[in-house]
N, C-alpha and C positions, 0 to 999 in steps of 0.2 A: 503494499500500499504506500503510495506516494503521498506525502503530507506537504502541501504548499504553505510556506509561511506568509505569503501575501495575503492569505484568507484569515490569518491570525493578527491578533494585536502585537504591537512591538513593545520592547521593554524600555526603561527609562535611564538617561545619563545626563549629566551636567558637567562636562569637562571644561577646566579653565584654559586648556590648550588643546587645539585640534590640528591634526596633520591633515593637510588638504589632500582630497583624493586626486588621482592622477587624471588629467584629460580635461579639454574645456567642457565637455558635457557635464562633468561632475562639478567643475568649478562654478559653473553658472546656475546650478540647481540646489542651492543651499537652503531653500524654504521648504523642502519636502518634509512632510509629517510622517513619512514611512521611514523609520530610523531602525537600522538592525545592529546587532553586536558588532562592534568595530566601526559603527557609523554613529558616534556620539555627536551632538551639535550643541552649539553655544546658546545662551539664553535669547539672543536675538533671533535665532532661527525658529523658535517656538513662539508663534503669535498667541496672543490672549484668545482664549476659546477655541484653540486649535484641538480637534478631536483626534486623540492618539490612542491606539489600542495597546494593550500590554499582554503578552502571552506567556505561557510556561514552556519550559524548553524540552526539546526533543531527546528521547532516551537512545538514540541510535539503534533502533531495533526495527524489525520489519512491520510490526503491527503496533499500533499505539492507540488507545481509546481517544476519540475525538471530543474535544470540549466545546463549550459554548463561547462564541465570541462576545465580548463586552468591552464597550468603549470607555475610555478614561479621559476626563478632560483635564488638560495640564495648562495653567495660566502663566503669563509671562513673568509674574513676580515669584514663580516658583523656583526659578534658577536651575531647572533640571531638564533633561533630555533623555531620549530613550536609548538603551542599549541592552546587550544580552550577554549571559554566561554561556550561551549555546546557540546553535542554529535556532532561528525563531520558529520552531514547530512545537505543537503543544498537544497535550492530552490532559483531560481532567474536567472538572465540573466548573471552575471559575478561572477565567483567563486573566485576572488580575495578578496571578501568581508570579509572573517573572518580571516585574519592573526592576531591572537591574541598573543601579545607579553608579555612575563613576564621575569623578572630578579629579584631574591630575594636578595635585600639588603634592610635593614630597616633604615629608617630615620624618616621624621616627618611633620596643615593646618589651616589655618583660617578656623574654622568650620562654619557650616550653622548659620544663625541668629535664634533668638528665633522663636519657631514654630508658624505656623499661627493659630490664634484663630479660633475655630469652624471648622478647617479642619483636624488636625492631631488627631489621636486616641492615647490614652495612651497605650504604649506597655505593655505586660504582666510583671509582677513584677519579673520574673525569670531571667531578664538579668542585675542584680546588678553586680558590679565588683567582688563580693565575691561569686557568685553562682557557682555551681559545674561545669558547662559547662565552664566558663571562666576560673576557676582554672585548669581544665583538659587541656584546650587549652594552657595556658601559660606553664604548666609543660611539656607538649608534646613538645612545640616549643623549650624549652631549651634543650631538649634531643633527638631531632629528627635525629641527625646524627648517634647515636648509638643504637637507639631502634630497637629491633628485630620485626619480623614479628607478633609473638605472643603478644609481649608487645604492638604493635600497635593495634592489635585487642582488647586487654584488655583495652586500652585507649578508642577505639571506643564504647566498650561495656558499658562503664560507662555512655554514653550520648544517648544511644538508648534504644528502648523498648525491654523489656526481653520476649515478647510474640513470638510466631511463626506466622509470617504474613501469612503463607500458609493456617491456618485455618480461616483466615478473608477474603483473597482475592482470586478469581479465575477468569476464562475466560480470561487469559492472551493472549494478541495479541501483538506481536512484532511490533513496528513501526519505530524503528531506531536502528542502531547497529554501534558501534565504536570499536576502537581496545583495550578499557579498560571498556566499558560500553555498555549496551543495554537499551532501553527505550521501555516500553510495556504499553498498556492500560490494565486496569484490573477492575473488578467489586469488590467493597467494600461492603460485605454483611451487615457489621454493620450499615452503614448508607445508604445503597441502593443507591450508587453513582458511577459514573465512576471516575476513578483516573488514573493518570500517575505514573508509578513505574520506577524509574531509578535504575538499578542494576549495581553497580560498582565492578570490580574485584579488590580487595585489593592487590593481588599479582603482578599487573601490574602498580600501581601508582608510578610514579617517583617523584611526587611533592605532598607528602602526607599531608604536611601542608595546601595546598590549599583545600584539601577535608576537613579538619578540619574546615577551615574558613567557607566554604559554609555551613556545617552541623551546626556548632555552632551558627552562626549568624542567619540563616533561622529559627533554632529552637527557638531562643529567641525574635526575632523581627517580629511582625505581623501587616499588615496594609492592607487596602482595595485595594490599588493599587499595591500590591506586590504579586506575586505568593505565595500561602500558602504551607507551608511544613506541611502535616498533621501528619506525623509519620516517624520514621526511625527504621530500624532493622539490626542486624547482621546475616546473614544467610550464615554459612560456612565461605567461604572467600569473601563472597560478602556483601557489604553495600547496603541496599535497602532504597531509599528515596521515600516515597509516598507523591506525590504531587497533588496539585490542577490540573485537567485536564482542559486545555485552548483550546477550540475547534476551535476558529477563526483563529488561525495561527499568524504569526509574521507581524509586521508592514512592513518588507521588502517585503513581498508578495504582499501587497497593492501598495507599491511604485513602484515595477517593473511592475505592471500591469496596473495602472490607475493614473489619475490626482488627487490630493487631493486639495481641496479648502481651503481658509484661515480659514474660520470658523471650519473646520475640523481639520486643523493644530493647531489652538488654542486650540481645545478641547483635542487633544492628549498631547500638552504641559502642559495644566492645570493639568491632572492627572499625568503626569510624574514628574512635579515639585512638587506636592503634596508628591509624593513618595520620592523624592529626599530630600525635606525639612524635612520629617520624619527621613530619614537616617542620614542626615547631623546633625540634632539636636542631634542625639544619637551618633555623632562622627563616622559614618560609611561611607566610600568612596567606591562607586561601582567599579569604575575604568575600566568599559567596557560598557558605555552607547553608544548604537547605535540602528538602527532600528531592528536589530536582536534580541536584548534584550527586545523589547517591544512587548508583546503578547496581543491579543484582544480575549475576549470571543465571544460566538456566538450572544450576544446581544449588543456587542460593548464596553463592559467595557474594560479599559486599565489596564494591569498588567505588572509591571517591573520584569524581570526575570534575570537568569544568574548571580549568586552570586559566581561563582567558583573563581573570582579574587578580591572579595571584601576585605577591610581591615578595622579594628577598631583601631582608634587612641586613645590616652589618654592624660591625663595632663603631664605624664611623657615622652611620645612619641608623640607629638602633629602632627608631619609630617612624610611623607614617602619619600623614594627616589627609590623605586623599579620600574624597567621598565616593566610595566604591561599594557595590553590593546590591542587595535587593531590599527594599524598605522594610518590609515586615520582619525581616530576620536580622536587621542591623542593629548593632550594639549601641547603647546611649552615647558613649564618648565619640564613636565614629560620626554619629549624626550631629554632635555638638562641635564637630571639627577640632577635637582635641588630639594631641598626639596619641598614637594608639599602637598596640602591638598584636601579639597572638592571642591576647585576651578576647579580641572580637570574635574569633572563631568559636570559642567556647560559648559565649552568649548565644550565637547563632545556632549552635548545637542544642543548647537548652530550649530555643524556640522550636527547633525541629522536633524535640521530644513532645512538646505540647501539640504540635501538628500531628504526630503519630497517634496521640490519645484523642484529641478533638477533632481531628479531620482537617484542620486548617490552623494557621498561626493566629495568635491574638491580633485584634484590630483589623481582621481581614474583610470586614464589612465596611471599612472606611477607605477613603482615597489614600494613596501613598503619603501624600503630604500630611494628611491628619494622623496617619499611623505614625509617621515619624515624630510629630510633635507630641504624641501620647507616649511614645516610647521614652523620649527624652524627659518628660515631665512627670509621668505617672510612676507609681510604685512598680516593682517587678511584677510581671504577669503571672498567673496561676492557672491550674487546670480547670476547666468547666465541668469535666466528667470526674467521677470517683476514681482514685488511684490510691495504691497502698502508700503507707507512711514512708517506706523505704525508697519508693520512686519520687515522692514529693521531697524527701531529703536530698536525693541525688540531683533533681533539677534545681533545687534551691541554691546548690553550690555553684551552679552555672550562671543563674540569673541574679547576679548581684550587681547593683549600679556601679559600685566602685570597682573598677578593673583589677586594681591591685589586691582585692580581697577575694577574686574569682579563683576556684580552683584551676589548675593546670590539667592538661590531657593526661599526663602521668599520674597525678594525684587521683583523678577520677577513676582511672583503670584499677585502682585499689579499692574502690568503694564497694560496700557490701551488694549493692544492687547488681553490679557486674557478675557477682557470683550466681545470679539467676540465669545468666546466658548459657546458651548451648552451642553446639556445633552448627554451622551455617545451614546445614540441611533442614533445621527447624523452620527455615523460611521458605522452602521449597513449596509447601502447600498454598502459600499466598500467591504464588505465581500462577498457580492453577485457577484461582479465582479470577485473576485479571485476564488471563487467557480466555476463559469462558465468557467473561464479560465482553471481550473485544470481538467475539464471534457471534453474540446474541444480537 
């Protein structure tokens, strides 16, 4: 089933700095209200009462339940525009789900604690601070405002495979399409496996530094509970990312179709926390944790995806201040534009737990701007449905307004609630419910 993102609402972004798309057609059309991931717009491009739709992200699988379109009104004083953490395709019951917001200003996090013993795999040695990818990325960021299209391609070429992927992959089947990218399933002859190939048009990327972030970090960091980037190629004006094909779909598909029991919630949390502990140990902030960013394999394995808004901190720049993420899951300090670190991912995971229990995040009946105001000013949210005392205790450690008092991923892995977790196979029955619903 091909999902056309043009029929879906688009997500939200307000960048303070935009990389112009390439070509006169793009430079002359900056007032479009159809904005995709990688296509943020400045405040001046979003007119008052412009009707912009917001959608939930695609799970890179062949079948995904189709959700209702819902229009979102964005006013000129909102200082936001639309973006995505994935290709703008969507399934689920409410299309407000993916308002991914980004604003590029750099500042500075208490990073995750030391990595859990016996849990985290040592990443490949290629991600030292002096490697070619890091150097290329840093050099690109310093010159992104003046870099030409050909220079941009040259920079991409230094961190992608030199081979022609068309000699290795065939049987391409398009499963998702956005304004800047398409996603296909393909057959990998070399390893005789099915893969997902994300093809991004470089001439249409307005936030090219986000593309660099996604490629460079996924290329260097590998972990069992993170979607694997197998390879990347430059094909003409397209960047191809060859990714692990995750057939089970997104956690959102499950949340919107069925009830999740606490042992299953604990299992999802265990694997997400392992992935976050790995990332935070290496000073990487995901910045868009939500059910859409959690994928499941057909056997129930949990995989964290959507690294389009991730950021790597350093000793020199330990915190960030960019307004990036999806409103309903955003941490209060991020909304307040205060310097933040990996603690924002922990807050977002706490919201995702509420989402797993209640079917949607808090404030989901409000507009993104109203939700952001409430998140910043209200007390931490709580469950609407009954949960055990141990689950309330677990979530309470994440949903702390003061980031310095928030538990780390490593600390949360030691919590008693995680003892309720099971092997990933306990999640497999949930996939059957989603599959049945997709065929009804």
